[in-house]
Backbone as CSV, one residue per row, in Angstrom:
resi,resn,N_x,N_y,N_z,CA_x,CA_y,CA_z,C_x,C_y,C_z
1,MET,328.902,112.678,103.730,329.280,114.092,103.650,329.091,114.583,102.214
2,THR,328.451,115.736,102.068,328.216,116.310,100.747,329.511,116.861,100.171
3,LYS,329.805,116.495,98.942,331.014,116.976,98.307,330.863,118.436,97.916
4,GLU,331.847,119.247,98.285,331.786,120.676,98.002,331.959,120.919,96.512
5,PHE,331.052,121.711,95.948,331.138,122.019,94.520,332.130,123.156,94.309
6,PRO,333.020,123.031,93.359,334.029,124.077,93.145,333.402,125.425,92.822
7,THR,333.959,126.479,93.388,333.472,127.825,93.117,333.926,128.268,91.732
8,GLU,333.335,129.378,91.255,333.716,129.918,89.948,335.194,130.303,89.938
9,ALA,335.648,130.876,91.067,337.054,131.273,91.166,337.968,130.057,91.065
10,LYS,337.532,128.932,91.677,338.345,127.725,91.626,338.397,127.171,90.213
11,PHE,337.245,127.220,89.502,337.222,126.780,88.115,338.181,127.624,87.268
12,GLU,338.175,128.954,87.503,339.050,129.854,86.756,340.517,129.515,87.027
13,ARG,340.834,129.213,88.287,342.217,128.874,88.634,342.636,127.575,87.959
14,ILE,341.757,126.566,87.978,342.068,125.279,87.351,342.294,125.460,85.849
15,ALA,341.429,126.272,85.210,341.542,126.520,83.770,342.844,127.238,83.447
16,PHE,343.175,128.246,84.269,344.417,128.986,84.036,345.636,128.079,84.192
17,GLU,345.667,127.324,85.282,346.840,126.497,85.563,347.005,125.397,84.525
18,SER,345.884,124.923,83.960,345.961,123.925,82.894,346.623,124.524,81.654
19,LYS,346.202,125.741,81.287,346.805,126.425,80.142,348.259,126.766,80.434
20,TYR,348.514,127.185,81.658,349.869,127.594,82.020,350.822,126.402,82.007
21,ASP,350.354,125.250,82.462,351.180,124.045,82.435,351.608,123.715,81.009
22,LYS,350.681,123.878,80.060,351.007,123.629,78.653,352.050,124.627,78.162
23,PHE,351.866,125.903,78.567,352.817,126.944,78.172,354.200,126.659,78.758
24,ASN,354.244,126.280,80.031,355.523,126.019,80.692,356.213,124.793,80.092
25,ASN,355.437,123.769,79.761,356.003,122.575,79.118,356.575,122.916,77.745
26,TYR,355.875,123.810,77.038,356.363,124.261,75.724,357.698,124.978,75.879
27,CYS,357.789,125.875,76.863,359.044,126.596,77.125,360.155,125.623,77.493
28,ARG,359.807,124.615,78.276,360.797,123.615,78.691,361.349,122.870,77.479
29,GLU,360.472,122.390,76.623,360.904,121.620,75.458,361.750,122.464,74.509
30,GLU,361.282,123.715,74.276,362.007,124.603,73.366,363.381,124.965,73.914
31,THR,363.452,125.220,75.230,364.718,125.607,75.850,365.721,124.469,75.806
32,ILE,365.276,123.279,76.182,366.180,122.119,76.171,366.673,121.839,74.755
33,GLN,365.777,121.918,73.781,366.172,121.693,72.387,367.178,122.745,71.934
34,ASN,366.921,123.998,72.316,367.808,125.090,71.934,369.210,124.869,72.489
35,ILE,369.279,124.465,73.755,370.579,124.284,74.410,371.318,123.060,73.876
36,THR,370.586,121.996,73.597,371.234,120.736,73.213,371.481,120.583,71.715
37,THR,370.737,121.326,70.893,370.856,121.095,69.447,371.212,122.318,68.619
38,GLN,371.143,123.510,69.198,371.341,124.712,68.393,372.769,125.262,68.483
39,ASN,373.730,124.368,68.311,375.143,124.757,68.252,375.642,125.455,69.520
40,ARG,375.029,125.119,70.659,375.554,125.641,71.925,376.864,124.920,72.223
41,ARG,377.839,125.672,72.709,379.112,125.028,73.012,378.942,124.032,74.155
42,SER,379.847,123.098,74.258,379.695,121.984,75.191,379.715,122.426,76.649
43,ASN,380.350,123.555,76.952,380.424,124.001,78.347,379.394,125.082,78.678
44,PHE,378.336,125.178,77.882,377.266,126.142,78.155,376.694,125.866,79.545
45,LEU,376.457,126.934,80.313,376.067,126.765,81.708,375.015,127.791,82.121
46,VAL,374.071,127.328,82.948,373.091,128.205,83.594,373.325,128.124,85.092
47,SER,373.527,129.266,85.731,373.746,129.314,87.177,372.453,129.724,87.883
48,ILE,372.089,128.978,88.915,370.933,129.302,89.744,371.452,129.827,91.074
49,VAL,371.208,131.096,91.364,371.669,131.712,92.609,370.474,131.856,93.560
50,ILE,370.608,131.261,94.741,369.512,131.263,95.721,369.958,131.977,96.993
51,PRO,369.417,133.169,97.271,369.729,133.841,98.536,368.971,133.167,99.675
52,LEU,369.632,133.030,100.841,369.025,132.270,101.928,369.196,132.979,103.264
53,TYR,368.085,133.042,104.006,368.157,133.506,105.394,366.985,132.910,106.174
54,ASN,367.295,131.978,107.048,366.299,131.353,107.919,365.111,130.755,107.148
55,GLU,365.412,129.843,106.231,364.358,129.179,105.444,364.507,127.663,105.559
56,GLU,364.641,127.164,106.775,364.882,125.739,106.979,363.729,124.860,106.500
57,LYS,362.535,125.393,106.451,361.365,124.599,106.048,361.229,124.453,104.533
58,SER,361.873,125.329,103.785,361.647,125.327,102.339,362.896,125.135,101.486
59,ILE,364.089,125.421,102.000,365.281,125.457,101.147,365.599,124.114,100.499
60,ARG,365.466,123.018,101.235,365.800,121.710,100.640,364.842,121.381,99.494
61,LYS,363.578,121.681,99.674,362.587,121.429,98.629,362.890,122.253,97.374
62,ILE,363.260,123.521,97.564,363.598,124.374,96.426,364.776,123.796,95.656
63,ILE,365.829,123.412,96.363,367.025,122.861,95.717,366.697,121.582,94.952
64,ASN,365.947,120.693,95.574,365.619,119.411,94.935,364.727,119.574,93.710
65,GLU,363.980,120.679,93.647,363.067,120.895,92.522,363.714,121.646,91.362
66,VAL,364.946,122.117,91.537,365.655,122.727,90.403,365.868,121.648,89.341
67,PRO,365.500,121.912,88.088,365.672,120.902,87.035,367.091,120.331,87.012
68,ASP,367.171,119.032,86.824,368.446,118.318,86.908,369.043,118.146,85.514
69,HIS,369.911,119.082,85.145,370.628,119.008,83.866,372.115,119.206,84.139
70,ASN,372.944,118.675,83.247,374.390,118.846,83.437,374.849,120.258,83.093
71,TRP,373.944,121.085,82.553,374.280,122.472,82.235,373.738,123.458,83.279
72,ILE,373.391,122.937,84.461,372.903,123.799,85.548,373.804,123.651,86.769
73,GLU,374.206,124.787,87.351,374.894,124.781,88.643,374.015,125.522,89.653
74,ILE,374.030,125.047,90.904,373.228,125.642,91.969,374.149,126.292,92.988
75,ILE,373.902,127.565,93.249,374.688,128.318,94.226,373.737,128.857,95.291
76,VAL,374.002,128.513,96.548,373.211,129.032,97.663,374.105,129.936,98.504
77,VAL,373.620,131.150,98.757,374.366,132.088,99.600,373.587,132.277,100.897
78,ASP,374.136,131.737,101.981,373.475,131.836,103.289,373.927,133.110,103.994
79,ASP,372.962,133.943,104.339,373.259,135.253,104.924,373.212,135.209,106.456
80,GLY,373.962,134.264,107.021,374.043,134.173,108.476,372.797,133.612,109.127
81,SER,372.194,132.586,108.506,370.968,131.986,109.060,371.174,131.514,110.494
82,LEU,370.150,131.717,111.317,370.206,131.323,112.723,369.460,130.022,112.985
83,ASP,368.822,129.488,111.952,368.067,128.245,112.112,368.857,127.077,111.514
84,ASN,368.167,126.050,111.066,368.805,124.826,110.577,368.943,124.796,109.051
85,SER,368.904,125.963,108.420,368.916,126.030,106.953,370.123,125.346,106.319
86,VAL,371.305,125.606,106.843,372.529,125.057,106.251,372.537,123.533,106.314
87,ASN,372.083,122.964,107.419,372.010,121.502,107.528,371.001,120.917,106.547
88,GLU,369.939,121.652,106.284,368.940,121.197,105.314,369.528,121.146,103.912
89,ILE,370.402,122.083,103.596,371.068,122.075,102.288,371.908,120.812,102.139
90,LYS,372.589,120.448,103.190,373.457,119.266,103.159,372.662,117.978,102.980
91,LYS,371.369,118.011,103.320,370.515,116.831,103.167,369.920,116.720,101.763
92,SER,370.094,117.739,100.957,369.486,117.731,99.620,370.173,116.705,98.724
93,LYS,369.509,116.371,97.631,370.006,115.348,96.715,370.967,115.905,95.669
94,ARG,371.133,117.213,95.650,371.860,117.862,94.569,373.218,118.396,95.003
95,GLU,374.095,118.569,94.021,375.382,119.216,94.292,375.155,120.722,94.378
96,VAL,375.592,121.312,95.474,375.346,122.734,95.723,376.639,123.423,96.124
97,LYS,376.892,124.582,95.522,377.985,125.441,95.979,377.416,126.333,97.074
98,LEU,377.920,126.187,98.277,377.400,126.936,99.418,378.381,128.027,99.833
99,ILE,377.879,129.252,99.875,378.650,130.399,100.368,377.997,130.842,101.675
100,LYS,378.786,130.971,102.730,378.232,131.310,104.041,378.751,132.656,104.531
101,HIS,377.816,133.499,104.977,378.173,134.746,105.649,378.106,134.502,107.158
102,ASN,379.098,134.973,107.861,379.091,134.807,109.318,378.055,135.697,109.998
103,ASN,377.716,136.801,109.336,376.682,137.693,109.865,375.781,138.155,108.725
104,ASN,374.650,138.708,109.077,373.657,139.125,108.088,374.113,140.399,107.382
105,ARG,374.276,140.322,106.057,374.780,141.464,105.282,373.713,142.124,104.420
106,GLY,372.565,141.484,104.255,371.515,142.078,103.446,371.340,141.386,102.105
107,TYR,370.135,141.520,101.568,369.723,140.839,100.336,370.643,141.131,99.156
108,GLY,370.979,142.414,98.970,371.808,142.785,97.827,373.194,142.184,97.894
109,GLU,373.815,142.205,99.065,375.149,141.653,99.226,375.152,140.145,98.986
110,VAL,374.072,139.488,99.405,373.939,138.041,99.176,373.939,137.744,97.683
111,LEU,373.122,138.474,96.933,373.054,138.237,95.494,374.366,138.599,94.805
112,LEU,375.006,139.669,95.234,376.280,140.059,94.635,377.322,138.965,94.809
113,ASN,377.396,138.364,95.991,378.346,137.279,96.214,378.022,136.066,95.357
114,GLY,376.727,135.774,95.201,376.329,134.671,94.340,376.682,134.922,92.892
115,LEU,376.470,136.159,92.439,376.772,136.528,91.061,378.281,136.488,90.791
116,ARG,379.074,136.858,91.778,380.528,136.801,91.610,381.010,135.364,91.458
117,THR,380.320,134.445,92.100,380.703,133.031,92.059,380.178,132.340,90.807
118,ALA,379.048,132.810,90.299,378.382,132.153,89.170,379.242,132.179,87.910
119,LYS,379.290,131.044,87.219,380.069,130.931,85.993,379.176,130.817,84.755
120,GLY,377.869,130.905,84.958,376.925,130.645,83.873,376.891,131.686,82.778
121,ASP,376.496,131.233,81.585,376.209,132.133,80.467,374.905,132.883,80.737
122,ILE,374.031,132.240,81.494,372.803,132.855,81.983,372.770,132.630,83.494
123,ILE,372.431,133.680,84.227,372.383,133.583,85.685,370.967,133.880,86.154
124,ILE,370.417,132.969,86.941,369.047,133.110,87.432,369.063,133.305,88.943
125,THR,368.261,134.243,89.429,368.075,134.400,90.873,366.663,133.950,91.229
126,ILE,366.547,133.208,92.318,365.251,132.680,92.745,365.204,132.695,94.269
127,ASP,364.075,133.096,94.829,363.952,133.179,96.283,363.882,131.792,96.917
128,SER,364.225,131.732,98.207,364.284,130.447,98.909,363.085,130.200,99.815
129,ASP,362.072,131.059,99.741,360.936,130.944,100.663,359.799,130.081,100.140
130,GLY,359.959,129.508,98.943,358.943,128.611,98.404,357.899,129.282,97.541
131,GLN,358.003,130.592,97.328,357.010,131.282,96.496,357.242,131.056,95.009
132,HIS,358.495,130.792,94.635,358.835,130.587,93.222,358.972,129.103,92.911
133,ASN,358.543,128.727,91.722,358.654,127.343,91.264,359.914,127.192,90.411
134,PRO,360.900,126.417,90.873,362.142,126.266,90.106,361.938,125.711,88.703
135,ASN,360.847,124.999,88.466,360.595,124.435,87.143,360.177,125.481,86.113
136,GLU,360.005,126.720,86.570,359.661,127.797,85.642,360.898,128.496,85.074
137,ILE,362.084,127.995,85.386,363.288,128.644,84.873,363.317,128.656,83.345
138,TYR,362.695,127.657,82.726,362.682,127.601,81.261,361.980,128.817,80.666
139,THR,360.930,129.270,81.347,360.174,130.433,80.880,361.053,131.679,80.892
140,LEU,361.967,131.766,81.869,362.865,132.917,81.945,364.033,132.805,80.973
141,ILE,364.492,131.572,80.748,365.664,131.360,79.892,365.336,131.534,78.404
142,LYS,364.170,131.051,77.991,363.827,130.967,76.573,363.996,132.297,75.814
143,PRO,363.461,133.429,76.297,363.617,134.682,75.540,365.067,135.133,75.414
144,ILE,365.904,134.794,76.399,367.312,135.172,76.335,368.031,134.338,75.282
145,LEU,367.759,133.043,75.262,368.374,132.172,74.255,367.962,132.588,72.838
146,GLU,366.745,133.075,72.701,366.237,133.486,71.387,366.580,134.935,71.066
147,ASN,367.401,135.560,71.895,367.860,136.937,71.709,366.702,137.940,71.661
148,LYS,365.684,137.678,72.452,364.553,138.612,72.547,364.643,139.481,73.796
149,ALA,365.585,139.168,74.669,365.768,139.930,75.902,367.167,139.702,76.440
150,ASP,367.650,140.674,77.220,368.919,140.525,77.924,368.683,140.142,79.381
151,ILE,367.551,140.605,79.916,367.164,140.311,81.300,365.675,139.986,81.309
152,THR,365.294,138.895,81.964,363.877,138.568,82.096,363.481,138.615,83.568
153,VAL,362.229,139.004,83.797,361.702,139.138,85.158,360.410,138.331,85.262
154,GLY,360.360,137.405,86.207,359.148,136.627,86.422,358.051,137.499,87.023
155,SER,356.887,137.508,86.388,355.824,138.432,86.791,354.551,137.716,87.234
156,ARG,354.112,138.032,88.441,352.837,137.513,88.931,351.666,138.182,88.216
157,TYR,351.895,139.373,87.648,350.813,140.085,86.972,350.525,139.503,85.588
158,LEU,351.550,138.992,84.938,351.340,138.321,83.647,350.911,136.879,83.853
159,GLY,351.294,136.321,85.006,350.929,134.948,85.322,349.805,134.901,86.332
160,LYS,350.122,134.392,87.522,349.082,134.212,88.542,349.703,134.360,89.917
161,CYS,348.984,135.048,90.799,349.419,135.164,92.187,348.349,134.531,93.062
162,ASN,348.699,133.484,93.775,347.717,132.728,94.553,347.521,133.268,95.969
163,TYR,347.654,134.572,96.099,347.308,135.263,97.347,347.084,136.733,97.000
164,ASN,346.486,137.480,97.894,346.211,138.884,97.641,347.452,139.734,97.870
165,VAL,347.880,140.429,96.822,349.030,141.316,96.934,348.590,142.580,97.670
166,PRO,349.317,142.979,98.727,348.942,144.184,99.475,348.854,145.419,98.583
167,LEU,347.922,146.301,98.907,347.701,147.509,98.114,348.962,148.361,98.020
168,TYR,349.686,148.518,99.154,350.882,149.367,99.134,351.949,148.800,98.208
169,THR,352.001,147.465,98.073,352.960,146.851,97.153,352.594,147.165,95.715
170,ARG,351.297,147.030,95.388,350.849,147.310,94.019,351.079,148.772,93.648
171,ILE,350.818,149.685,94.605,351.018,151.116,94.336,352.499,151.409,94.103
172,GLY,353.361,150.858,94.971,354.804,151.075,94.823,355.316,150.567,93.492
173,GLU,354.887,149.370,93.108,355.337,148.800,91.838,354.797,149.594,90.656
174,SER,353.579,150.098,90.787,352.992,150.890,89.713,353.780,152.177,89.475
175,ILE,354.230,152.811,90.543,355.016,154.042,90.420,356.341,153.763,89.720
176,ILE,357.017,152.703,90.165,358.293,152.345,89.550,358.100,151.943,88.087
177,GLU,357.021,151.216,87.810,356.728,150.819,86.430,356.623,152.038,85.522
178,LYS,355.949,153.082,86.008,355.783,154.301,85.204,357.114,154.994,84.971
179,PHE,357.957,155.058,86.010,359.279,155.653,85.848,360.082,154.893,84.796
180,LEU,360.063,153.561,84.882,360.838,152.741,83.944,360.359,152.950,82.506
181,TYR,359.040,153.106,82.340,358.522,153.284,80.987,358.833,154.678,80.445
182,ILE,358.622,155.694,81.283,358.868,157.071,80.847,360.335,157.275,80.478
183,LEU,361.219,156.729,81.289,362.645,156.963,81.091,363.282,156.051,80.044
184,PHE,362.825,154.799,79.989,363.516,153.821,79.138,362.595,153.080,78.159
185,ARG,361.307,153.390,78.213,360.328,152.673,77.378,360.372,151.163,77.632
186,GLN,360.560,150.788,78.897,360.608,149.389,79.303,359.448,149.120,80.254
187,ASN,358.690,148.052,80.012,357.555,147.698,80.855,357.929,146.577,81.822
188,VAL,357.969,146.892,83.115,358.224,145.877,84.143,357.269,146.166,85.298
189,GLY,356.114,145.511,85.282,355.107,145.742,86.316,355.487,145.139,87.657
190,ASN,355.939,143.891,87.640,356.317,143.207,88.883,357.807,143.453,89.149
191,ASN,358.143,144.734,89.361,359.547,145.133,89.428,360.219,144.814,90.754
192,GLN,359.473,144.267,91.728,360.092,143.813,92.968,360.325,142.298,92.967
193,SER,360.022,141.661,91.858,360.196,140.217,91.752,361.666,139.829,91.885
194,GLY,361.917,138.781,92.666,363.278,138.277,92.822,363.617,137.153,91.855
195,TYR,362.623,136.760,91.042,362.819,135.679,90.079,363.229,136.297,88.746
196,ARG,364.530,136.263,88.438,365.054,136.957,87.276,366.136,136.124,86.594
197,ALA,366.347,136.416,85.302,367.442,135.786,84.561,368.239,136.871,83.854
198,PHE,369.560,136.716,83.873,370.461,137.715,83.301,371.403,137.069,82.291
199,LYS,371.484,137.662,81.122,372.516,137.251,80.174,373.870,137.664,80.747
200,ARG,374.887,136.870,80.499,376.195,137.098,81.113,376.702,138.535,80.925
201,LYS,376.485,139.075,79.739,377.036,140.397,79.434,376.430,141.507,80.291
202,THR,375.276,141.236,80.934,374.595,142.292,81.691,375.106,142.447,83.117
203,ILE,376.019,141.591,83.549,376.403,141.640,84.967,377.205,142.893,85.316
204,ASP,377.558,143.706,84.301,378.214,144.976,84.626,377.280,145.934,85.366
205,ILE,375.972,145.669,85.337,375.040,146.534,86.067,375.185,146.371,87.580
206,PHE,375.884,145.315,88.001,376.052,145.078,89.434,377.306,145.757,89.996
207,ASN,378.028,146.476,89.132,379.170,147.246,89.608,378.690,148.511,90.313
208,CYS,379.315,148.856,91.407,379.015,150.109,92.131,377.551,150.222,92.550
209,ILE,376.981,149.144,93.035,375.616,149.169,93.547,375.556,150.007,94.824
210,LYS,374.548,150.870,94.923,374.414,151.747,96.086,373.647,151.079,97.224
211,PHE,372.579,150.345,96.881,371.727,149.739,97.896,372.033,148.256,98.022
212,LYS,372.209,147.755,99.240,372.517,146.355,99.459,371.370,145.606,100.137
213,ASP,370.218,146.294,100.321,369.065,145.620,100.921,368.025,145.365,99.831
214,PHE,366.737,145.377,100.175,365.720,144.996,99.195,365.479,146.059,98.122
215,ALA,365.970,147.288,98.308,365.887,148.299,97.246,366.861,147.980,96.110
216,PHE,367.772,147.046,96.373,368.729,146.549,95.387,368.022,146.122,94.094
217,ALA,366.893,145.425,94.239,366.177,144.881,93.072,365.707,145.975,92.131
218,ILE,365.318,147.128,92.696,364.840,148.234,91.878,366.013,148.967,91.232
219,GLU,367.083,149.164,91.993,368.255,149.854,91.453,368.806,149.109,90.237
220,VAL,368.801,147.783,90.311,369.310,146.968,89.205,368.533,147.247,87.915
221,LEU,367.221,147.397,88.019,366.411,147.663,86.831,366.719,149.038,86.240
222,PHE,366.901,150.036,87.112,367.252,151.365,86.619,368.612,151.338,85.909
223,LYS,369.576,150.651,86.484,370.894,150.578,85.867,370.838,149.814,84.544
224,ALA,370.005,148.788,84.482,369.836,148.049,83.223,369.248,148.964,82.158
225,GLY,368.294,149.804,82.554,367.712,150.766,81.615,368.737,151.757,81.109
226,LEU,369.581,152.251,82.019,370.632,153.201,81.631,371.624,152.573,80.662
227,LYS,371.881,151.280,80.843,372.818,150.570,79.966,372.195,150.195,78.623
228,GLY,370.880,150.362,78.521,370.202,150.016,77.276,369.898,148.547,77.113
229,TYR,369.955,147.778,78.200,369.629,146.358,78.109,368.121,146.163,77.986
230,ARG,367.737,145.119,77.267,366.321,144.839,77.021,365.729,144.025,78.173
231,LEU,364.705,144.596,78.803,364.016,143.926,79.904,362.721,143.317,79.386
232,LEU,362.417,142.134,79.852,361.178,141.476,79.429,360.544,140.735,80.601
233,GLU,359.277,141.022,80.858,358.537,140.265,81.870,357.993,138.992,81.260
234,VAL,358.018,137.930,82.033,357.449,136.651,81.598,356.524,136.141,82.705
235,PRO,355.495,135.384,82.360,354.532,134.931,83.374,355.083,133.841,84.289
236,ILE,354.781,133.970,85.573,355.071,132.911,86.551,353.873,132.797,87.483
237,ILE,353.821,131.706,88.224,352.807,131.548,89.267,353.493,131.761,90.614
238,LEU,352.957,132.686,91.387,353.533,132.994,92.690,352.664,132.400,93.793
239,GLU,353.288,131.600,94.633,352.573,130.941,95.721,352.713,131.732,97.028
240,PRO,351.770,131.585,97.952,351.895,132.264,99.253,353.025,131.644,100.071
241,ARG,353.580,132.423,100.979,354.608,131.898,101.877,353.969,130.864,102.793
242,GLU,354.546,129.673,102.829,353.960,128.605,103.636,354.509,128.596,105.056
243,TYR,355.776,128.975,105.192,356.407,128.860,106.504,356.921,130.190,107.062
244,SER,357.534,130.992,106.207,358.224,132.173,106.705,357.371,133.425,106.542
245,TYR,357.956,134.548,106.879,357.290,135.836,106.732,358.178,136.733,105.877
246,SER,357.587,137.795,105.323,358.352,138.711,104.490,359.406,139.430,105.321
247,LYS,360.620,139.499,104.789,361.706,140.161,105.496,361.924,141.584,104.995
248,VAL,361.013,142.071,104.145,361.154,143.415,103.603,360.657,144.428,104.619
249,ASN,361.496,145.414,104.941,361.066,146.545,105.757,360.398,147.533,104.815
250,LEU,359.066,147.538,104.815,358.316,148.277,103.805,358.555,149.779,103.846
251,ILE,358.694,150.337,105.041,358.895,151.782,105.150,360.235,152.176,104.529
252,LYS,361.295,151.468,104.925,362.618,151.777,104.399,362.695,151.517,102.900
253,THR,362.140,150.389,102.466,362.211,150.033,101.049,361.456,151.042,100.190
254,THR,360.265,151.455,100.648,359.489,152.436,99.893,360.276,153.733,99.743
255,PHE,360.897,154.182,100.838,361.699,155.403,100.780,362.829,155.249,99.774
256,LYS,363.484,154.102,99.794,364.625,153.896,98.914,364.195,153.704,97.466
257,ILE,363.010,153.148,97.271,362.491,153.021,95.907,362.315,154.401,95.290
258,PHE,361.747,155.330,96.057,361.593,156.690,95.560,362.958,157.352,95.352
259,SER,363.941,156.959,96.148,365.292,157.509,96.019,365.953,157.079,94.719
260,CYS,365.400,156.062,94.069,365.973,155.594,92.805,365.966,156.688,91.748
261,LYS,365.027,157.615,91.864,365.013,158.746,90.933,366.305,159.536,91.085
262,GLY,366.738,159.716,92.342,367.999,160.406,92.600,369.182,159.621,92.089
263,ILE,369.125,158.301,92.249,370.195,157.432,91.743,370.315,157.577,90.230
264,LEU,369.171,157.575,89.576,369.141,157.695,88.123,369.799,158.995,87.677
265,LEU,369.442,160.108,88.339,370.015,161.401,87.999,371.520,161.385,88.220
266,TYR,371.949,160.770,89.320,373.377,160.680,89.630,374.139,159.960,88.514
267,TYR,373.601,158.827,88.091,374.284,158.048,87.061,374.278,158.769,85.709
268,GLU,373.172,159.475,85.412,373.097,160.205,84.148,374.146,161.314,84.096
269,ILE,374.284,162.071,85.204,375.269,163.145,85.264,376.678,162.579,85.162
270,LYS,376.917,161.484,85.889,378.232,160.851,85.866,378.574,160.370,84.464
271,SER,377.598,159.737,83.800,377.801,159.231,82.444,378.035,160.373,81.466
272,TYR,377.270,161.466,81.640,377.400,162.625,80.754,378.782,163.252,80.895
273,ASN,379.241,163.419,82.142,380.557,164.024,82.386,381.678,163.164,81.824
274,LYS,381.520,161.851,81.974,382.544,160.938,81.450,382.622,161.025,79.929
275,GLU,381.427,161.078,79.289,381.392,161.177,77.824,381.954,162.524,77.357
276,LYS,381.639,163.574,78.105,382.128,164.912,77.778,383.654,164.972,77.852
277,ASN,384.213,164.441,78.931,385.675,164.421,79.100,386.352,163.593,78.029
278,SER,385.684,162.500,77.654,386.237,161.639,76.608,386.301,162.371,75.277
279,ASN,385.264,163.151,74.971,385.222,163.922,73.714,386.268,165.029,73.700
280,LEU,386.523,165.609,74.877,387.519,166.677,74.971,388.926,166.145,74.733
281,ASN,389.123,164.887,75.195,390.441,164.278,75.002,390.627,163.793,73.569
């Protein structure tokens, strides 16, 4: 049998991933050194929050691939899975804090419950469908430890996406990106990414959240902008879904993404009135 010669695209992917592996290893070494030697207190903690709904084929693998350090805690929030996901968690090799919903409450509510439970100085959210690589957490943590960002967002546009992103997704993200830049001078192209890291002080943005479904991710960025927190995109490699399908209702989410402009106006007026009343007093 004739051996297939790699295509130009395959060569480009191999070259990119080779460079990216070096970059990720560099982030790993720098992050570990920073945490272990740069006067971090002994109880310094990073919380990994994993939202879960019907991901029995991938959840155990995701948990087992989270880097094994004594400064990492893993929290899984199951949103009423109907498959064997919870049993798969119990088969994993790692200690996991499991929060179970008796019924499906939505993506935002899942993350909120995980964030309430998390005790970390840095809190990371990562999807359970296998698209995110848990070993890339160092890339998200490093800028926060170095005080270059308050919130980091893993970006397929700065890194690599190993499947074709639908046109409607790119258009939606482009619109939100422009709003974020015009209003806050913050660049976040992959603003629907669920792979994020938050400095502890930023969790006040999760108070009074309006959307509890997938529009939650966009609202959080707008609230972070209003609070003046520094957002930074970092490169990640995004893999195609191997087992599951997207649970995003695109029509509803698109409508709610556009509604974020209204949310922004609401918060600005509320903030202005509060400041005005404070000055009067």
